[in-house]
N, CA and C atoms of all chains as a GROMACS GRO file, in nm:
protein
  552
    1MET      N    1  16.126   7.651  14.821
    1MET     CA    2  16.024   7.732  14.754
    1MET      C    3  16.076   7.774  14.616
    2MET      N    4  15.992   7.760  14.518
    2MET     CA    5  16.033   7.789  14.380
    2MET      C    6  16.066   7.937  14.359
    3ALA      N    7  15.979   8.024  14.406
    3ALA     CA    8  16.000   8.166  14.386
    3ALA      C    9  15.936   8.245  14.498
    4GLN      N   10  15.987   8.363  14.523
    4GLN     CA   11  15.928   8.446  14.624
    4GLN      C   12  15.944   8.593  14.587
    5SER      N   13  15.872   8.678  14.658
    5SER     CA   14  15.881   8.821  14.631
    5SER      C   15  16.018   8.871  14.671
    6VAL      N   16  16.069   8.970  14.600
    6VAL     CA   17  16.204   9.018  14.627
    6VAL      C   18  16.218   9.080  14.765
    7GLU      N   19  16.112   9.136  14.818
    7GLU     CA   20  16.120   9.202  14.949
    7GLU      C   21  16.158   9.104  15.060
    8THR      N   22  16.130   8.976  15.039
    8THR     CA   23  16.153   8.879  15.145
    8THR      C   24  16.279   8.797  15.124
    9ARG      N   25  16.355   8.827  15.019
    9ARG     CA   26  16.474   8.747  14.994
    9ARG      C   27  16.600   8.827  15.024
   10ASN      N   28  16.682   8.784  15.116
   10ASN     CA   29  16.809   8.846  15.153
   10ASN      C   30  16.791   8.994  15.193
   11GLY      N   31  16.672   9.029  15.237
   11GLY     CA   32  16.648   9.166  15.279
   11GLY      C   33  16.654   9.267  15.166
   12GLN      N   34  16.655   9.219  15.042
   12GLN     CA   35  16.661   9.312  14.930
   12GLN      C   36  16.525   9.374  14.906
   13ARG      N   37  16.525   9.498  14.862
   13ARG     CA   38  16.398   9.564  14.833
   13ARG      C   39  16.377   9.574  14.683
   14ALA      N   40  16.252   9.578  14.646
   14ALA     CA   41  16.221   9.589  14.503
   14ALA      C   42  16.264   9.726  14.454
   15PHE      N   43  16.324   9.729  14.337
   15PHE     CA   44  16.366   9.857  14.280
   15PHE      C   45  16.245   9.935  14.232
   16ASN      N   46  16.155   9.870  14.163
   16ASN     CA   47  16.034   9.936  14.115
   16ASN      C   48  15.921   9.903  14.211
   17HIS      N   49  15.808   9.966  14.189
   17HIS     CA   50  15.695   9.938  14.280
   17HIS      C   51  15.633   9.803  14.255
   18GLY      N   52  15.652   9.747  14.135
   18GLY     CA   53  15.594   9.616  14.105
   18GLY      C   54  15.662   9.504  14.181
   19VAL      N   55  15.592   9.390  14.191
   19VAL     CA   56  15.650   9.275  14.261
   19VAL      C   57  15.749   9.206  14.169
   20LYS      N   58  15.866   9.178  14.221
   20LYS     CA   59  15.967   9.108  14.141
   20LYS      C   60  15.968   8.960  14.182
   21VAL      N   61  15.961   8.873  14.084
   21VAL     CA   62  15.965   8.730  14.111
   21VAL      C   63  16.111   8.686  14.116
   22VAL      N   64  16.150   8.622  14.225
   22VAL     CA   65  16.288   8.578  14.238
   22VAL      C   66  16.291   8.426  14.249
   23PRO      N   67  16.324   8.356  14.142
   23PRO     CA   68  16.329   8.210  14.149
   23PRO      C   69  16.447   8.163  14.234
   24SER      N   70  16.439   8.039  14.278
   24SER     CA   71  16.550   7.982  14.355
   24SER      C   72  16.669   7.960  14.262
   25LEU      N   73  16.786   7.939  14.322
   25LEU     CA   74  16.908   7.923  14.243
   25LEU      C   75  16.897   7.804  14.147
   26GLY      N   76  16.834   7.696  14.196
   26GLY     CA   77  16.816   7.578  14.112
   26GLY      C   78  16.730   7.607  13.991
   27ALA      N   79  16.624   7.685  14.013
   27ALA     CA   80  16.535   7.720  13.902
   27ALA      C   81  16.607   7.810  13.801
   28VAL      N   82  16.692   7.900  13.853
   28VAL     CA   83  16.769   7.989  13.764
   28VAL      C   84  16.862   7.905  13.676
   29TYR      N   85  16.935   7.811  13.738
   29TYR     CA   86  17.026   7.725  13.661
   29TYR      C   87  16.948   7.641  13.560
   30LEU      N   88  16.834   7.588  13.604
   30LEU     CA   89  16.754   7.503  13.515
   30LEU      C   90  16.706   7.580  13.392
   31MET      N   91  16.656   7.701  13.415
   31MET     CA   92  16.609   7.784  13.303
   31MET      C   93  16.725   7.817  13.209
   32GLY      N   94  16.839   7.852  13.267
   32GLY     CA   95  16.956   7.886  13.186
   32GLY      C   96  17.004   7.769  13.103
   33ILE      N   97  17.010   7.651  13.165
   33ILE     CA   98  17.059   7.532  13.093
   33ILE      C   99  16.960   7.492  12.983
   34LEU      N  100  16.830   7.499  13.014
   34LEU     CA  101  16.730   7.464  12.913
   34LEU      C  102  16.734   7.560  12.794
   35LEU      N  103  16.748   7.690  12.824
   35LEU     CA  104  16.754   7.790  12.717
   35LEU      C  105  16.880   7.769  12.632
   36ALA      N  106  16.992   7.742  12.699
   36ALA     CA  107  17.118   7.719  12.626
   36ALA      C  108  17.106   7.595  12.537
   37THR      N  109  17.050   7.488  12.592
   37THR     CA  110  17.035   7.364  12.515
   37THR      C  111  16.946   7.386  12.394
   38PHE      N  112  16.834   7.456  12.417
   38PHE     CA  113  16.740   7.477  12.306
   38PHE      C  114  16.804   7.562  12.197
   39THR      N  115  16.866   7.674  12.236
   39THR     CA  116  16.922   7.762  12.132
   39THR      C  117  17.041   7.698  12.061
   40PHE      N  118  17.113   7.609  12.131
   40PHE     CA  119  17.229   7.544  12.067
   40PHE      C  120  17.184   7.437  11.966
   41PHE      N  121  17.091   7.353  12.009
   41PHE     CA  122  17.054   7.238  11.925
   41PHE      C  123  16.938   7.265  11.830
   42PHE      N  124  16.848   7.355  11.866
   42PHE     CA  125  16.722   7.365  11.792
   42PHE      C  126  16.700   7.498  11.721
   43THR      N  127  16.803   7.576  11.700
   43THR     CA  128  16.785   7.699  11.622
   43THR      C  129  16.895   7.710  11.519
   44LYS      N  130  16.868   7.787  11.415
   44LYS     CA  131  16.974   7.816  11.318
   44LYS      C  132  16.945   7.949  11.249
   45PRO      N  133  17.053   8.018  11.207
   45PRO     CA  134  17.031   8.145  11.138
   45PRO      C  135  16.965   8.120  11.003
   46VAL      N  136  16.870   8.205  10.970
   46VAL     CA  137  16.801   8.189  10.841
   46VAL      C  138  16.810   8.319  10.762
   47LYS      N  139  16.817   8.304  10.630
   47LYS     CA  140  16.816   8.422  10.543
   47LYS      C  141  16.672   8.464  10.522
   48ARG      N  142  16.645   8.592  10.540
   48ARG     CA  143  16.510   8.642  10.519
   48ARG      C  144  16.487   8.668  10.371
   49GLU      N  145  16.367   8.628  10.324
   49GLU     CA  146  16.335   8.657  10.184
   49GLU      C  147  16.298   8.804  10.168
   50GLU      N  148  16.352   8.866  10.064
   50GLU     CA  149  16.326   9.010  10.041
   50GLU      C  150  16.182   9.032   9.998
   51MET      N  151  14.724   7.230   8.986
   51MET     CA  152  14.800   7.140   9.073
   51MET      C  153  14.792   7.187   9.218
   52ARG      N  154  14.775   7.090   9.306
   52ARG     CA  155  14.761   7.127   9.446
   52ARG      C  156  14.897   7.160   9.507
   53ARG      N  157  14.899   7.267   9.585
   53ARG     CA  158  15.024   7.310   9.648
   53ARG      C  159  15.058   7.217   9.764
   54GLN      N  160  15.184   7.178   9.768
   54GLN     CA  161  15.224   7.091   9.880
   54GLN      C  162  15.248   7.176  10.004
   55LYS      N  163  15.188   7.138  10.114
   55LYS     CA  164  15.200   7.215  10.237
   55LYS      C  165  15.336   7.190  10.300
   56ALA      N  166  15.405   7.300  10.337
   56ALA     CA  167  15.536   7.285  10.401
   56ALA      C  168  15.519   7.224  10.540
   57LYS      N  169  15.606   7.129  10.572
   57LYS     CA  170  15.596   7.062  10.702
   57LYS      C  171  15.641   7.159  10.811
   58LEU      N  172  15.561   7.174  10.914
   58LEU     CA  173  15.592   7.266  11.022
   58LEU      C  174  15.699   7.206  11.114
   59ASP      N  175  15.804   7.283  11.133
   59ASP     CA  176  15.910   7.240  11.224
   59ASP      C  177  15.865   7.271  11.366
   60VAL      N  178  15.866   7.169  11.452
   60VAL     CA  179  15.812   7.185  11.587
   60VAL      C  180  15.893   7.286  11.670
   61ALA      N  181  16.019   7.306  11.636
   61ALA     CA  182  16.104   7.399  11.712
   61ALA      C  183  16.066   7.545  11.686
   62LYS      N  184  16.003   7.570  11.570
   62LYS     CA  185  15.970   7.709  11.533
   62LYS      C  186  15.870   7.773  11.631
   63PRO      N  187  15.754   7.708  11.655
   63PRO     CA  188  15.661   7.770  11.751
   63PRO      C  189  15.718   7.779  11.893
   64ILE      N  190  15.804   7.682  11.930
   64ILE     CA  191  15.865   7.688  12.064
   64ILE      C  192  15.958   7.810  12.073
   65HIS      N  193  16.036   7.831  11.966
   65HIS     CA  194  16.128   7.945  11.964
   65HIS      C  195  16.050   8.077  11.968
   66ARG      N  196  15.938   8.080  11.895
   66ARG     CA  197  15.852   8.201  11.895
   66ARG      C  198  15.794   8.224  12.034
   67ALA      N  199  15.753   8.114  12.100
   67ALA     CA  200  15.694   8.125  12.234
   67ALA      C  201  15.797   8.178  12.333
   68ILE      N  202  15.923   8.135  12.317
   68ILE     CA  203  16.029   8.186  12.405
   68ILE      C  204  16.045   8.337  12.383
   69GLY      N  205  16.038   8.381  12.256
   69GLY     CA  206  16.047   8.524  12.225
   69GLY      C  207  15.932   8.603  12.286
   70ILE      N  208  15.811   8.549  12.272
   70ILE     CA  209  15.692   8.617  12.328
   70ILE      C  210  15.702   8.619  12.480
   71GLY      N  211  15.744   8.508  12.539
   71GLY     CA  212  15.760   8.499  12.685
   71GLY      C  213  15.860   8.602  12.736
   72THR      N  214  15.968   8.619  12.661
   72THR     CA  215  16.070   8.718  12.698
   72THR      C  216  16.010   8.859  12.692
   73ALA      N  217  15.929   8.884  12.588
   73ALA     CA  218  15.864   9.015  12.574
   73ALA      C  219  15.770   9.040  12.692
   74ILE      N  220  15.697   8.936  12.733
   74ILE     CA  221  15.604   8.950  12.848
   74ILE      C  222  15.683   8.982  12.975
   75LEU      N  223  15.796   8.911  12.994
   75LEU     CA  224  15.879   8.938  13.112
   75LEU      C  225  15.932   9.082  13.110
   76LEU      N  226  15.965   9.132  12.990
   76LEU     CA  227  16.012   9.271  12.978
   76LEU      C  228  15.900   9.368  13.013
   77LEU      N  229  15.779   9.341  12.961
   77LEU     CA  230  15.666   9.432  12.986
   77LEU      C  231  15.623   9.428  13.133
   78MET      N  232  15.643   9.312  13.198
   78MET     CA  233  15.607   9.300  13.340
   78MET      C  234  15.721   9.347  13.431
   79ARG      N  235  15.828   9.398  13.373
   79ARG     CA  236  15.945   9.449  13.445
   79ARG      C  237  16.016   9.343  13.528
   80GLN      N  238  16.003   9.218  13.488
   80GLN     CA  239  16.076   9.112  13.559
   80GLN      C  240  16.220   9.105  13.511
   81ILE      N  241  16.242   9.144  13.385
   81ILE     CA  242  16.378   9.152  13.332
   81ILE      C  243  16.394   9.287  13.262
   82THR      N  244  16.518   9.327  13.242
   82THR     CA  245  16.543   9.455  13.177
   82THR      C  246  16.669   9.444  13.092
   83VAL      N  247  16.690   9.542  13.007
   83VAL     CA  248  16.811   9.540  12.925
   83VAL      C  249  16.929   9.570  13.016
   84GLY      N  250  17.019   9.473  13.031
   84GLY     CA  251  17.130   9.486  13.127
   84GLY      C  252  17.264   9.508  13.061
   85GLY      N  253  17.271   9.493  12.930
   85GLY     CA  254  17.399   9.512  12.864
   85GLY      C  255  17.389   9.492  12.716
   86VAL      N  256  17.498   9.519  12.649
   86VAL     CA  257  17.502   9.506  12.502
   86VAL      C  258  17.628   9.428  12.464
   87PHE      N  259  17.614   9.330  12.379
   87PHE     CA  260  17.729   9.260  12.323
   87PHE      C  261  17.758   9.322  12.186
   88ILE      N  262  17.880   9.364  12.167
   88ILE     CA  263  17.918   9.422  12.037
   88ILE      C  264  18.008   9.323  11.964
   89SER      N  265  17.963   9.280  11.848
   89SER     CA  266  18.040   9.186  11.765
   89SER      C  267  18.065   9.252  11.630
   90PRO      N  268  18.158   9.199  11.551
   90PRO     CA  269  18.180   9.258  11.419
   90PRO      C  270  18.052   9.253  11.334
   91GLY      N  271  17.999   9.367  11.302
   91GLY     CA  272  17.883   9.374  11.213
   91GLY      C  273  17.748   9.365  11.280
   92ASN      N  274  17.744   9.336  11.407
   92ASN     CA  275  17.613   9.330  11.473
   92ASN      C  276  17.623   9.354  11.623
   93ILE      N  277  17.512   9.386  11.682
   93ILE     CA  278  17.506   9.401  11.827
   93ILE      C  279  17.394   9.312  11.882
   94SER      N  280  17.405   9.274  12.008
   94SER     CA  281  17.301   9.194  12.074
   94SER      C  282  17.271   9.257  12.210
   95LEU      N  283  17.147   9.248  12.251
   95LEU     CA  284  17.109   9.299  12.382
   95LEU      C  285  17.106   9.186  12.482
   96SER      N  286  17.152   9.214  12.602
   96SER     CA  287  17.154   9.114  12.708
   96SER      C  288  17.045   9.151  12.809
   97LEU      N  289  16.950   9.061  12.829
   97LEU     CA  290  16.837   9.090  12.919
   97LEU      C  291  16.853   9.012  13.048
   98SER      N  292  16.843   9.083  13.160
   98SER     CA  293  16.855   9.014  13.290
   98SER      C  294  16.770   9.086  13.393
   99GLY      N  295  16.752   9.022  13.504
   99GLY     CA  296  16.672   9.079  13.612
   99GLY      C  297  16.672   8.981  13.728
  100PHE      N  298  16.596   9.010  13.833
  100PHE     CA  299  16.590   8.916  13.946
  100PHE      C  300  16.540   8.779  13.900
  101PHE      N  301  16.456   8.781  13.796
  101PHE     CA  302  16.402   8.655  13.743
  101PHE      C  303  16.511   8.565  13.689
  102THR      N  304  16.620   8.623  13.639
  102THR     CA  305  16.728   8.542  13.584
  102THR      C  306  16.847   8.535  13.680
  103GLY      N  307  16.828   8.581  13.803
  103GLY     CA  308  16.932   8.566  13.905
  103GLY      C  309  17.012   8.689  13.936
  104SER      N  310  16.989   8.799  13.865
  104SER     CA  311  17.062   8.922  13.897
  104SER      C  312  16.974   9.042  13.866
  105GLY      N  313  16.994   9.148  13.937
  105GLY     CA  314  16.909   9.266  13.916
  105GLY      C  315  16.988   9.387  13.873
  106ALA      N  316  16.928   9.471  13.790
  106ALA     CA  317  16.989   9.598  13.749
  106ALA      C  318  16.877   9.699  13.730
  107ASP      N  319  16.903   9.822  13.768
  107ASP     CA  320  16.802   9.925  13.750
  107ASP      C  321  16.868  10.061  13.739
  108GLY      N  322  16.792  10.160  13.691
  108GLY     CA  323  16.845  10.295  13.677
  108GLY      C  324  16.878  10.355  13.813
  109LYS      N  325  16.974  10.450  13.814
  109LYS     CA  326  17.015  10.512  13.940
  109LYS      C  327  16.915  10.616  13.989
  110ASN      N  328  16.851  10.684  13.895
  110ASN     CA  329  16.751  10.783  13.934
  110ASN      C  330  16.625  10.765  13.849
  111GLU      N  331  16.527  10.851  13.876
  111GLU     CA  332  16.397  10.837  13.808
  111GLU      C  333  16.407  10.849  13.657
  112VAL      N  334  16.491  10.942  13.610
  112VAL     CA  335  16.506  10.963  13.465
  112VAL      C  336  16.563  10.836  13.401
  113ASP      N  337  16.667  10.781  13.464
  113ASP     CA  338  16.728  10.657  13.413
  113ASP      C  339  16.625  10.545  13.407
  114LYS      N  340  16.545  10.535  13.513
  114LYS     CA  341  16.445  10.427  13.521
  114LYS      C  342  16.343  10.438  13.408
  115ARG      N  343  16.298  10.561  13.382
  115ARG     CA  344  16.200  10.582  13.275
  115ARG      C  345  16.262  10.548  13.139
  116LEU      N  346  16.388  10.589  13.122
  116LEU     CA  347  16.459  10.562  12.996
  116LEU      C  348  16.473  10.412  12.975
  117LEU      N  349  16.510  10.342  13.083
  117LEU     CA  350  16.526  10.197  13.077
  117LEU      C  351  16.391  10.129  13.047
  118ASP      N  352  16.285  10.182  13.108
  118ASP     CA  353  16.150  10.129  13.082
  118ASP      C  354  16.115  10.145  12.934
  119ALA      N  355  16.151  10.262  12.876
  119ALA     CA  356  16.121  10.288  12.734
  119ALA      C  357  16.198  10.191  12.645
  120ILE      N  358  16.326  10.169  12.679
  120ILE     CA  359  16.408  10.076  12.600
  120ILE      C  360  16.350   9.934  12.611
  121ASP      N  361  16.308   9.897  12.733
  121ASP     CA  362  16.246   9.765  12.754
  121ASP      C  363  16.120   9.750  12.670
  122PHE      N  364  16.039   9.856  12.667
  122PHE     CA  365  15.913   9.853  12.594
  122PHE      C  366  15.937   9.833  12.444
  123VAL      N  367  16.032   9.909  12.390
  123VAL     CA  368  16.063   9.898  12.246
  123VAL      C  369  16.118   9.758  12.216
  124THR      N  370  16.206   9.709  12.303
  124THR     CA  371  16.262   9.574  12.284
  124THR      C  372  16.152   9.469  12.285
  125ALA      N  373  16.057   9.483  12.378
  125ALA     CA  374  15.945   9.388  12.386
  125ALA      C  375  15.861   9.391  12.259
  126LEU      N  376  15.835   9.512  12.209
  126LEU     CA  377  15.756   9.524  12.085
  126LEU      C  378  15.829   9.457  11.968
  127LEU      N  379  15.959   9.480  11.959
  127LEU     CA  380  16.038   9.420  11.850
  127LEU      C  381  16.040   9.268  11.862
  128LEU      N  382  16.041   9.217  11.984
  128LEU     CA  383  16.036   9.071  12.005
  128LEU      C  384  15.900   9.017  11.961
  129ILE      N  385  15.794   9.090  11.991
  129ILE     CA  386  15.659   9.044  11.957
  129ILE      C  387  15.640   9.040  11.806
  130VAL      N  388  15.690   9.143  11.735
  130VAL     CA  389  15.674   9.145  11.589
  130VAL      C  390  15.783   9.064  11.517
  131ASN      N  391  15.866   8.995  11.594
  131ASN     CA  392  15.969   8.904  11.542
  131ASN      C  393  16.081   8.975  11.464
  132GLU      N  394  16.105   9.102  11.497
  132GLU     CA  395  16.220   9.170  11.439
  132GLU      C  396  16.345   9.139  11.521
  133LEU      N  397  16.324   9.103  11.646
  133LEU     CA  398  16.433   9.054  11.731
  133LEU      C  399  16.399   8.912  11.772
  134GLN      N  400  16.501   8.829  11.786
  134GLN     CA  401  16.479   8.691  11.832
  134GLN      C  402  16.574   8.658  11.946
  135VAL      N  403  16.534   8.561  12.026
  135VAL     CA  404  16.624   8.512  12.131
  135VAL      C  405  16.729   8.427  12.061
  136ILE      N  406  16.856   8.471  12.070
  136ILE     CA  407  16.961   8.398  11.996
  136ILE      C  408  17.046   8.311  12.088
  137GLY      N  409  17.030   8.327  12.217
  137GLY     CA  410  17.109   8.243  12.306
  137GLY      C  411  17.106   8.292  12.449
  138THR      N  412  17.198   8.244  12.527
  138THR     CA  413  17.204   8.281  12.668
  138THR      C  414  17.349   8.291  12.712
  139TYR      N  415  17.371   8.370  12.814
  139TYR     CA  416  17.503   8.380  12.876
  139TYR      C  417  17.486   8.326  13.016
  140LEU      N  418  17.538   8.209  13.041
  140LEU     CA  419  17.516   8.139  13.167
  140LEU      C  420  17.641   8.149  13.253
  141THR      N  421  17.627   8.203  13.372
  141THR     CA  422  17.742   8.216  13.461
  141THR      C  423  17.699   8.188  13.605
  142ALA      N  424  17.788   8.209  13.701
  142ALA     CA  425  17.762   8.168  13.839
  142ALA      C  426  17.638   8.234  13.897
  143GLY      N  427  17.537   8.153  13.921
  143GLY     CA  428  17.416   8.200  13.987
  143GLY      C  429  17.322   8.286  13.905
  144ARG      N  430  17.353   8.309  13.780
  144ARG     CA  431  17.263   8.390  13.698
  144ARG      C  432  17.282   8.358  13.550
  145PHE      N  433  17.184   8.394  13.472
  145PHE     CA  434  17.200   8.385  13.328
  145PHE      C  435  17.135   8.508  13.264
  146THR      N  436  17.172   8.537  13.142
  146THR     CA  437  17.107   8.647  13.072
  146THR      C  438  17.048   8.593  12.942
  147ILE      N  439  16.941   8.655  12.899
  147ILE     CA  440  16.879   8.617  12.771
  147ILE      C  441  16.933   8.712  12.665
  148VAL      N  442  16.994   8.659  12.562
  148VAL     CA  443  17.056   8.743  12.459
  148VAL      C  444  16.963   8.750  12.338
  149VAL      N  445  16.929   8.873  12.298
  149VAL     CA  446  16.842   8.891  12.182
  149VAL      C  447  16.913   8.973  12.075
  150SER      N  448  16.887   8.938  11.952
  150SER     CA  449  16.940   9.013  11.839
  150SER      C  450  16.852   8.982  11.718
  151GLY      N  451  16.884   9.043  11.606
  151GLY     CA  452  16.804   9.018  11.487
  151GLY      C  453  16.853   9.103  11.371
  152PRO      N  454  16.785   9.094  11.258
  152PRO     CA  455  16.826   9.169  11.139
  152PRO      C  456  16.835   9.320  11.164
  153LEU      N  457  16.752   9.369  11.254
  153LEU     CA  458  16.753   9.511  11.288
  153LEU      C  459  16.887   9.554  11.347
  154PHE      N  460  16.954   9.462  11.416
  154PHE     CA  461  17.083   9.490  11.479
  154PHE      C  462  17.200   9.436  11.398
  155GLY      N  463  17.173   9.397  11.274
  155GLY     CA  464  17.282   9.358  11.184
  155GLY      C  465  17.310   9.209  11.176
  156SER      N  466  17.245   9.129  11.259
  156SER     CA  467  17.271   8.985  11.252
  156SER      C  468  17.160   8.915  11.172
  157GLU      N  469  17.185   8.790  11.137
  157GLU     CA  470  17.083   8.714  11.064
  157GLU      C  471  16.970   8.674  11.159
  158ALA      N  472  16.852   8.661  11.103
  158ALA     CA  473  16.739   8.615  11.184
  158ALA      C  474  16.763   8.470  11.227
  159VAL      N  475  16.715   8.437  11.346
  159VAL     CA  476  16.732   8.301  11.398
  159VAL      C  477  16.594   8.238  11.411
  160ALA      N  478  16.581   8.113  11.368
  160ALA     CA  479  16.452   8.044  11.378
  160ALA      C  480  16.473   7.901  11.428
  161GLY      N  481  16.367   7.844  11.481
  161GLY     CA  482  16.373   7.706  11.529
  161GLY      C  483  16.401   7.610  11.415
  162TYR      N  484  16.483   7.508  11.441
  162TYR     CA  485  16.524   7.415  11.335
  162TYR      C  486  16.562   7.281  11.398
  163THR      N  487  16.491   7.176  11.367
  163THR     CA  488  16.518   7.047  11.431
  163THR      C  489  16.614   6.953  11.354
  164PRO      N  490  16.627   6.960  11.221
  164PRO     CA  491  16.711   6.861  11.152
  164PRO      C  492  16.852   6.845  11.209
  165THR      N  493  16.916   6.954  11.253
  165THR     CA  494  17.051   6.943  11.310
  165THR      C  495  17.050   6.854  11.434
  166ALA      N  496  16.951   6.876  11.521
  166ALA     CA  497  16.942   6.796  11.642
  166ALA      C  498  16.912   6.649  11.609
  167ARG      N  499  16.828   6.628  11.506
  167ARG     CA  500  16.797   6.490  11.463
  167ARG      C  501  16.923   6.421  11.412
  168GLU      N  502  17.003   6.495  11.336
  168GLU     CA  503  17.127   6.440  11.282
  168GLU      C  504  17.223   6.405  11.396
  169PHE      N  505  17.229   6.495  11.495
  169PHE     CA  506  17.314   6.471  11.612
  169PHE      C  507  17.269   6.345  11.684
  170ALA      N  508  17.137   6.330  11.703
  170ALA     CA  509  17.083   6.213  11.772
  170ALA      C  510  17.114   6.085  11.695
  171ARG      N  511  17.104   6.092  11.561
  171ARG     CA  512  17.132   5.976  11.476
  171ARG      C  513  17.280   5.937  11.486
  172ASP      N  514  17.368   6.038  11.480
  172ASP     CA  515  17.512   6.012  11.491
  172ASP      C  516  17.545   5.952  11.628
  173PHE      N  517  17.484   6.008  11.732
  173PHE     CA  518  17.510   5.960  11.867
  173PHE      C  519  17.464   5.815  11.881
  174SER      N  520  17.346   5.788  11.823
  174SER     CA  521  17.291   5.653  11.829
  174SER      C  522  17.383   5.553  11.757
  175SER      N  523  17.432   5.592  11.638
  175SER     CA  524  17.521   5.501  11.564
  175SER      C  525  17.653   5.483  11.638
  176LEU      N  526  17.699   5.589  11.704
  176LEU     CA  527  17.822   5.580  11.784
  176LEU      C  528  17.805   5.479  11.898
  177VAL      N  529  17.690   5.488  11.965
  177VAL     CA  530  17.663   5.398  12.077
  177VAL      C  531  17.656   5.254  12.027
  178THR      N  532  17.587   5.232  11.914
  178THR     CA  533  17.571   5.094  11.865
  178THR      C  534  17.701   5.035  11.811
  179THR      N  535  17.788   5.119  11.755
  179THR     CA  536  17.911   5.064  11.698
  179THR      C  537  18.027   5.059  11.796
  180VAL      N  538  18.033   5.151  11.889
  180VAL     CA  539  18.149   5.158  11.979
  180VAL      C  540  18.120   5.097  12.116
  181ILE      N  541  18.009   5.131  12.174
  181ILE     CA  542  17.984   5.090  12.312
  181ILE      C  543  17.921   4.951  12.319
  182ARG      N  544  17.823   4.922  12.231
  182ARG     CA  545  17.750   4.796  12.242
  182ARG      C  546  17.838   4.671  12.227
  183PRO      N  547  17.940   4.668  12.136
  183PRO     CA  548  18.022   4.547  12.124
  183PRO      C  549  18.088   4.505  12.255
  184PHE      N  550  18.112   4.600  12.343
  184PHE     CA  551  18.175   4.568  12.472
  184PHE      C  552  18.067   4.535  12.571
   0.00000   0.00000   0.00000
């Protein structure tokens, strides 16, 4: 399963009243690797014009 | 004379979308400000939550409200592009989204493809000159 409510994962309870989305470990790694790849290869610091 | 239109870099809207997406996650309380990176001349905020593989929250109601306020301000700054997603901290079973910007002393970060294109070109020439002869 891609994601589930926090109340049903490892018996953990939600800290706030809202529903917390908890992705699977694979999805967490995938998001992290994609974000790292994008920020490494496709971004650069830019000087802002005054 | 007609003005030449600047060519839009495809990475720019993607980078903006990542910033807006992060702001939405903050406003929906899926992630929260979990730490601060202090570097010479600038600071960066580290955003994490169950969505990124780890959870953090205030110990009491006052802390929670304070954290919510900080999250709200951070989300607003991300939306108006005063803060940008500058990278990630990837570790065992979790990652954090790192945001910073001119407001925190660092340079603004924007999407930019030419570096990646250059890398792809170099890699391609490496493959054709080194690997293909064998």
